[in-house]
C-alpha positions as CSV (number, residue, x, y, z in Angstrom):
1,X,148.6,100.4,57.0
2,X,145.9,98.3,57.2
3,X,143.7,100.0,54.6
4,X,146.3,99.7,52.3
5,X,148.2,96.6,52.8
6,X,147.0,93.3,53.4
7,X,149.3,90.6,54.6
8,X,148.0,86.8,55.1
9,X,150.3,83.9,55.6
10,X,149.1,80.1,56.7
11,X,150.7,76.6,57.0
12,X,148.5,73.6,56.6
13,X,149.3,70.2,57.9
14,X,148.3,66.6,56.6
15,X,149.0,63.6,58.8
16,X,149.9,60.4,56.2
17,X,152.0,58.2,56.0
18,X,152.5,57.6,52.7
19,X,153.0,61.7,52.2
20,X,157.3,60.9,52.0
21,X,159.7,57.8,52.2
22,X,160.7,58.9,55.7
23,X,156.4,58.4,56.9
24,X,156.7,62.0,58.2
25,X,153.6,64.9,58.2
26,X,153.0,67.1,55.5
27,X,153.2,70.9,55.7
28,X,151.8,73.0,53.1
29,X,152.7,76.8,53.4
30,X,150.6,79.7,51.9
31,X,150.6,83.4,51.9
32,X,149.7,86.3,50.0
33,X,150.2,90.2,49.9
34,X,148.0,93.1,48.5
35,X,148.5,96.8,47.9
36,X,145.5,98.8,47.3
37,X,147.1,101.5,45.4
38,X,144.0,103.5,45.0
39,X,144.1,104.2,48.7
40,X,147.5,106.0,48.1
41,X,147.1,109.9,48.1
42,X,148.1,110.1,44.2
43,X,145.1,108.2,43.4
44,X,142.4,108.8,46.3
45,X,140.4,111.3,44.0
46,X,141.2,110.1,40.6
47,X,138.0,110.2,38.7
48,X,138.7,107.5,36.2
49,X,140.0,104.9,38.4
50,X,137.5,103.7,41.2
51,X,140.0,101.0,42.5
52,X,143.2,99.4,42.1
53,X,144.9,96.6,43.9
54,X,147.8,94.8,43.1
55,X,148.2,91.3,44.6
56,X,150.7,88.3,44.6
57,X,150.2,84.7,46.5
58,X,152.2,81.6,47.1
59,X,151.2,78.0,48.0
60,X,151.7,74.8,48.1
61,X,149.4,71.8,48.0
62,X,149.4,67.9,48.1
63,X,147.3,65.7,46.6
64,X,146.7,61.8,46.9
65,X,144.1,61.8,43.7
66,X,144.8,57.8,43.3
67,X,141.8,55.1,41.9
68,X,140.9,52.9,44.5
69,X,143.1,50.0,45.1
70,X,145.5,51.4,42.3
71,X,148.7,51.0,45.1
72,X,148.2,47.6,46.1
73,X,148.7,43.8,44.1
74,X,145.3,42.1,43.9
75,X,144.9,38.9,42.3
76,X,142.4,38.2,39.8
77,X,139.5,36.0,40.6
78,X,137.2,36.0,37.8
79,X,135.6,33.1,35.6
80,X,137.9,34.1,32.8
81,X,140.6,32.2,35.6
82,X,138.8,29.0,36.2
83,X,140.4,25.9,35.2
84,X,139.3,22.0,35.6
85,X,142.1,21.2,37.6
86,X,140.6,17.4,37.6
87,X,139.3,17.5,34.0
88,X,136.0,17.8,35.2
89,X,134.2,20.8,35.9
90,X,136.5,23.7,36.5
91,X,137.1,25.0,39.5
92,X,137.8,28.8,40.5
93,X,141.1,29.9,40.0
94,X,143.3,32.8,40.7
95,X,145.5,34.6,38.5
96,X,148.4,36.8,39.0
97,X,147.6,40.5,39.3
98,X,147.7,42.7,36.4
99,X,149.2,45.7,38.7
100,X,152.3,46.2,40.5
101,X,152.3,47.5,44.4
102,X,154.3,50.4,45.0
103,X,155.0,50.8,48.6
104,X,157.7,53.8,48.3
105,X,154.3,55.7,46.6
106,X,154.2,59.4,48.0
107,X,151.8,62.7,47.2
108,X,152.0,64.7,44.5
109,X,152.7,68.2,45.6
110,X,152.6,71.7,43.3
111,X,154.1,75.0,44.1
112,X,151.9,77.5,43.0
113,X,153.2,81.4,42.7
114,X,150.5,83.8,41.4
115,X,150.7,87.6,40.4
116,X,148.0,90.0,39.4
117,X,145.6,93.2,39.9
118,X,142.1,93.9,40.1
119,X,141.6,97.8,38.3
120,X,137.8,99.1,38.5
121,X,136.9,102.4,36.5
122,X,134.2,104.6,36.3
123,X,132.5,103.9,39.8
124,X,133.2,100.6,39.2
125,X,131.1,100.6,35.9
126,X,134.2,98.4,34.3
127,X,136.1,96.0,36.4
128,X,139.3,94.3,35.2
129,X,141.3,91.5,37.1
130,X,144.8,89.8,35.3
131,X,146.0,86.9,37.2
132,X,149.5,85.2,35.9
133,X,150.6,82.5,37.4
134,X,153.2,79.5,37.6
135,X,152.9,75.6,39.2
136,X,155.3,72.8,39.4
137,X,154.2,69.7,40.5
138,X,156.7,67.0,41.9
139,X,156.2,63.6,42.2
140,X,152.9,63.8,40.3
141,X,150.9,60.5,40.5
142,X,150.4,58.6,36.9
143,X,149.9,54.6,35.8
144,X,152.8,53.5,34.1
145,X,152.8,50.8,31.6
146,X,155.4,48.1,32.1
147,X,157.0,45.9,29.8
148,X,154.9,42.7,29.5
149,X,158.6,40.4,30.9
150,X,158.4,41.9,34.2
151,X,154.7,40.3,34.7
152,X,152.5,43.2,36.0
153,X,151.8,45.5,33.3
154,X,150.9,48.3,35.2
155,X,152.1,50.4,38.3
156,X,151.0,53.8,40.3
157,X,154.3,55.7,40.7
158,X,155.8,59.6,41.1
159,X,156.1,59.9,37.5
160,X,158.0,63.0,37.1
161,X,157.7,67.1,37.3
162,X,155.2,69.2,35.3
163,X,155.1,72.6,34.8
164,X,151.9,75.4,34.3
165,X,152.4,78.4,32.8
166,X,149.1,80.7,32.2
167,X,146.9,83.7,32.9
168,X,143.2,84.8,33.0
169,X,141.9,87.6,32.7
170,X,138.2,89.1,33.6
171,X,136.3,91.7,32.1
172,X,133.0,92.9,34.0
173,X,131.5,95.8,32.4
174,X,128.5,97.5,32.8
175,X,127.5,98.6,28.9
176,X,124.2,100.6,29.6
177,X,122.3,101.5,32.3
178,X,119.8,104.1,31.1
179,X,115.6,104.2,30.5
180,X,114.5,101.2,32.3
181,X,117.2,99.3,30.0
182,X,120.5,97.5,31.6
183,X,123.1,95.9,29.6
184,X,125.9,94.2,31.5
185,X,128.9,92.2,30.3
186,X,131.4,89.5,32.2
187,X,134.4,88.3,29.6
188,X,136.7,85.3,30.5
189,X,139.8,84.6,29.0
190,X,142.3,81.7,30.1
191,X,145.5,80.2,28.3
192,X,147.5,77.6,30.3
193,X,150.7,75.7,28.9
194,X,152.3,72.7,30.1
195,X,155.4,71.1,30.0
196,X,157.1,68.0,31.5
197,X,160.1,68.8,33.1
198,X,161.0,65.4,34.1
199,X,160.3,61.8,34.5
200,X,161.4,58.5,36.6
201,X,164.2,57.0,36.4
202,X,165.9,59.8,34.5
203,X,163.7,58.4,31.0
204,X,162.8,60.5,28.0
205,X,159.2,59.6,27.6
206,X,156.4,57.1,28.8
207,X,153.3,55.7,27.4
208,X,150.6,55.8,29.8
209,X,147.6,56.6,27.3
210,X,144.7,54.2,26.6
211,X,145.9,51.5,23.9
212,X,142.4,51.9,21.4
213,X,141.4,49.0,19.1
214,X,143.5,46.5,20.8
215,X,146.4,45.7,18.1
216,X,144.8,47.3,15.3
217,X,147.5,50.7,15.8
218,X,151.1,50.2,16.0
219,X,151.5,52.9,18.6
220,X,149.6,54.7,21.5
221,X,147.8,57.6,20.3
222,X,149.5,59.7,23.7
223,X,152.4,59.7,25.1
224,X,154.2,61.4,27.8
225,X,157.5,63.5,26.8
226,X,160.4,65.5,28.4
227,X,160.1,69.0,27.5
228,X,156.6,68.0,25.4
229,X,152.6,68.8,26.9
230,X,151.1,66.3,28.7
231,X,148.3,64.8,25.8
232,X,150.8,65.0,22.8
233,X,149.7,63.4,20.1
234,X,151.8,60.6,18.2
235,X,151.6,58.7,14.6
236,X,152.8,58.7,11.1
237,X,152.8,62.3,9.1
238,X,150.1,61.9,6.0
239,X,150.6,63.4,3.5
240,X,148.1,62.5,1.2
241,X,147.4,59.3,-0.8
242,X,149.8,58.0,-3.5
243,X,147.9,58.4,-7.4
244,X,147.8,56.7,-10.6
245,X,151.6,56.8,-12.3
246,X,153.2,57.8,-9.6
247,X,156.8,57.9,-9.1
248,X,157.6,57.1,-5.6
249,X,156.8,53.5,-5.4
250,X,153.7,53.4,-3.5
251,X,150.9,51.5,-4.4
252,X,147.8,54.1,-5.7
253,X,144.8,54.6,-3.2
254,X,147.1,54.0,-0.3
255,X,147.8,56.5,2.5
256,X,151.3,58.1,1.7
257,X,153.5,58.8,5.0
258,X,156.6,61.5,5.6
259,X,160.1,59.1,5.8
260,X,161.5,61.0,9.1
261,X,164.5,58.8,9.2
262,X,164.9,58.9,5.2
263,X,165.3,55.3,4.7
264,X,163.2,55.1,2.5
265,X,160.5,52.9,4.5
266,X,158.1,53.4,6.7
267,X,158.4,51.8,9.8
268,X,158.0,52.5,13.6
269,X,161.1,55.0,13.3
270,X,158.6,57.2,11.6
271,X,156.5,57.8,14.1
272,X,156.7,61.6,15.7
273,X,154.3,64.0,17.5
274,X,151.7,65.3,15.1
275,X,149.4,67.9,17.7
276,X,148.7,68.4,20.9
277,X,144.8,68.2,22.4
278,X,145.3,70.9,24.3
279,X,143.7,74.7,23.5
280,X,145.8,77.6,23.0
281,X,143.4,79.2,25.3
282,X,139.6,79.1,26.4
283,X,137.3,81.9,26.9
284,X,133.4,82.7,27.9
285,X,131.3,85.7,27.5
286,X,128.1,86.2,29.1
287,X,125.6,88.6,28.4
288,X,122.8,90.4,30.3
289,X,119.9,92.3,29.2
290,X,117.6,93.8,31.7
291,X,114.3,95.8,30.8
292,X,111.6,96.4,33.4
293,X,111.0,93.2,34.3
294,X,112.2,91.3,31.5
295,X,115.6,89.7,31.8
296,X,117.6,88.1,28.7
297,X,120.5,86.0,29.4
298,X,123.4,84.7,26.8
299,X,126.4,82.8,27.5
300,X,129.0,82.1,24.7
301,X,131.9,80.1,25.6
302,X,135.1,78.3,23.1
303,X,138.3,77.2,22.8
304,X,141.0,77.6,20.1
305,X,144.2,75.6,18.8
306,X,143.2,72.2,20.1
307,X,143.9,69.3,18.1
308,X,141.3,66.3,17.9
309,X,142.0,62.9,17.0
310,X,138.9,61.9,15.3
311,X,139.0,58.0,16.0
312,X,135.1,58.1,14.9
313,X,135.6,59.0,11.7
314,X,138.4,56.3,11.1
315,X,136.1,54.1,12.1
316,X,133.0,55.2,9.8
317,X,135.5,55.0,6.7
318,X,136.3,51.2,7.3
319,X,139.8,51.3,8.5
320,X,141.1,49.1,11.0
321,X,139.5,45.8,11.3
322,X,137.0,44.0,9.4
323,X,134.2,44.6,11.9
324,X,134.2,48.6,10.8
325,X,131.9,49.3,8.0
326,X,132.4,52.4,5.7
327,X,129.3,54.5,6.5
328,X,131.4,58.0,6.5
329,X,129.7,60.5,3.9
330,X,133.4,61.1,3.1
331,X,134.1,57.8,1.7
332,X,131.9,58.9,-1.1
333,X,134.9,60.9,-2.4
334,X,137.7,58.3,-1.2
335,X,140.6,57.8,-4.3
336,X,139.7,55.6,-7.1
337,X,141.4,56.1,-10.9
338,X,138.2,58.4,-11.8
339,X,138.8,60.4,-8.7
340,X,142.4,61.3,-7.6
341,X,141.7,62.7,-4.2
342,X,143.6,62.3,-1.1
343,X,140.6,60.4,0.8
344,X,141.5,56.6,1.3
345,X,140.8,54.0,-1.2
346,X,137.4,52.9,-2.0
347,X,138.0,49.2,-2.8
348,X,138.2,46.2,-0.5
349,X,138.6,45.7,3.0
350,X,142.6,44.7,2.6
351,X,142.9,47.9,0.5
352,X,141.6,49.7,3.3
353,X,143.7,48.1,5.9
354,X,146.9,49.0,4.4
355,X,146.0,52.7,5.5
356,X,144.8,51.5,9.0
357,X,148.1,53.4,11.0
358,X,147.3,55.8,13.3
359,X,148.4,59.3,11.7
360,X,148.0,63.1,11.2
361,X,145.0,62.0,8.3
362,X,142.5,61.5,11.6
363,X,143.7,64.6,13.2
364,X,141.9,67.6,13.2
365,X,141.3,71.3,14.7
366,X,139.5,71.1,17.6
367,X,138.4,75.2,17.9
368,X,134.5,75.8,18.4
369,X,132.7,78.9,19.3
370,X,129.2,77.8,20.8
371,X,126.0,79.2,22.2
372,X,125.6,77.9,25.2
373,X,122.7,78.7,26.8
374,X,120.1,81.5,26.4
375,X,117.3,82.4,29.0
376,X,114.4,84.6,28.9
377,X,112.8,85.2,32.1
378,X,109.3,87.4,32.8
379,X,108.6,88.9,36.3
380,X,105.3,89.2,37.3
381,X,105.9,90.1,40.8
382,X,104.0,93.5,40.9
383,X,101.0,92.5,39.0
384,X,100.2,89.4,41.4
385,X,101.4,91.2,44.9
386,X,97.5,91.6,45.4
387,X,97.1,88.0,45.5
388,X,99.6,87.5,48.2
389,X,102.1,86.0,45.5
390,X,105.8,87.4,46.7
391,X,107.5,85.8,43.5
392,X,106.4,84.3,40.2
393,X,108.9,84.4,37.1
394,X,108.0,82.7,33.5
395,X,110.9,81.1,31.7
396,X,112.2,80.3,28.3
397,X,115.4,78.4,28.5
398,X,117.5,76.8,25.8
399,X,120.9,75.0,25.8
400,X,123.3,74.4,23.1
401,X,121.5,76.2,20.5
402,X,124.4,76.4,17.9
403,X,128.2,75.5,17.6
404,X,130.9,77.1,15.0
405,X,133.6,74.7,14.2
406,X,135.7,73.0,11.4
407,X,135.6,70.2,13.4
408,X,134.1,67.3,11.3
409,X,132.9,64.8,14.1
410,X,129.9,65.0,16.3
411,X,131.1,67.6,19.0
412,X,134.5,69.3,19.3
413,X,133.4,69.7,23.3
414,X,132.5,66.3,24.2
415,X,135.6,64.2,22.7
416,X,137.4,63.1,25.8
417,X,137.2,59.5,25.8
418,X,140.2,58.6,28.2
419,X,139.9,58.9,32.0
420,X,143.1,61.3,32.5
421,X,144.8,64.2,30.9
422,X,147.0,61.9,29.0
423,X,143.9,61.3,26.7
424,X,142.7,65.2,26.2
425,X,141.2,65.2,22.5
426,X,140.7,61.7,21.7
427,X,137.3,61.4,19.8
428,X,136.1,57.7,20.1
429,X,132.1,57.0,21.1
430,X,131.9,59.9,22.9
431,X,128.1,61.1,23.0
432,X,127.5,65.1,21.7
433,X,126.2,67.3,23.9
434,X,122.4,67.5,23.1
435,X,120.6,70.4,22.7
436,X,117.5,71.0,24.9
437,X,114.4,73.3,25.4
438,X,112.5,74.1,28.7
439,X,109.8,76.1,29.8
440,X,108.7,76.9,33.3
441,X,107.4,79.1,36.1
442,X,108.7,79.6,40.0
443,X,106.4,80.3,42.1
444,X,106.9,81.7,45.6
445,X,103.9,82.7,48.2
């Protein structure tokens, strides 16, 4: 039976007085079961299926991943708080903390269930692994923004529950193996969908992301909302530019937004969900070619279905503040009476400011395919073995050779300007991934 079935179980304990409100130790059980179906009589001598295993697992893990000192209230001591108490030289001043302490903070816990199978075909020349998982994270740790009348404006809380569901597929194949030539491939595909199930205090949404450009925007670009994915983008629904002679009452050349509440005015009530920074799926493909002492390895990767807020394009079009200058190429196609396009007005800064609202105008498809790396290696071991050389490999390597994408920014890969999943897919001053080349050798005596 052991040859066909494998069952494991474990319980791990973590001693932390902050794990729960009763100051008890936290226990995290886990277990798995696997069934080697190919060991059964009806598959034992199958000429096609060389191995087949079904498996399932269950586990609970805990996390106390919060930033240092983010759970306590520390008064601010800096030159910005100094004050001339006697009317002369400024003395060191102390200001109240901007962060509220939380003595009731607990760990967040994630319960995960996984089911999958591993299939080997034709003497394991093709190996397929498929996994489906569901994860529920309770007491998720997030930094919440408080109303200013409270005093401190930030607090780390167990903010709610989040669910993640998805699948992972891996296909490892030997495509060709004859006459000193071997070609193999590893392909991976992953998809994850997350949804906020509940939030603290019974509220239906929380503003947790960064505020960009200070008071330039009337709303934060993201928020966490029950029933929606984390990193749901918020803003006005851009529907074009008011044209000359329009009958809608707008100023020609200015942006036009959808009136969601049908009150004939564009207000904060017309802010809605405009996109999602999470991809529908990600993938990677590793191709390996071996011919005698020569090896070529190529790695592709990509993502599909994710949105990106291109704040960099907004900034380069001159919107939002007088300190930003219009230097983007799209500005040459901006609206004018002789060029009635759907790009912003090309006039004065004041007229451009009428288009400064955060909106789907600057939301783009971030899908991409890239050649992540290519490496060519030649092995000279046999030729130099008489000289006592155990290994000599000469290689040429290239990173980030090209990328296919409709995204107009520098790079759809390096766009995370925030420090958490809440700010996923925001492009603001993100440094693009560089293309690099290297040549070298590996020598071993």
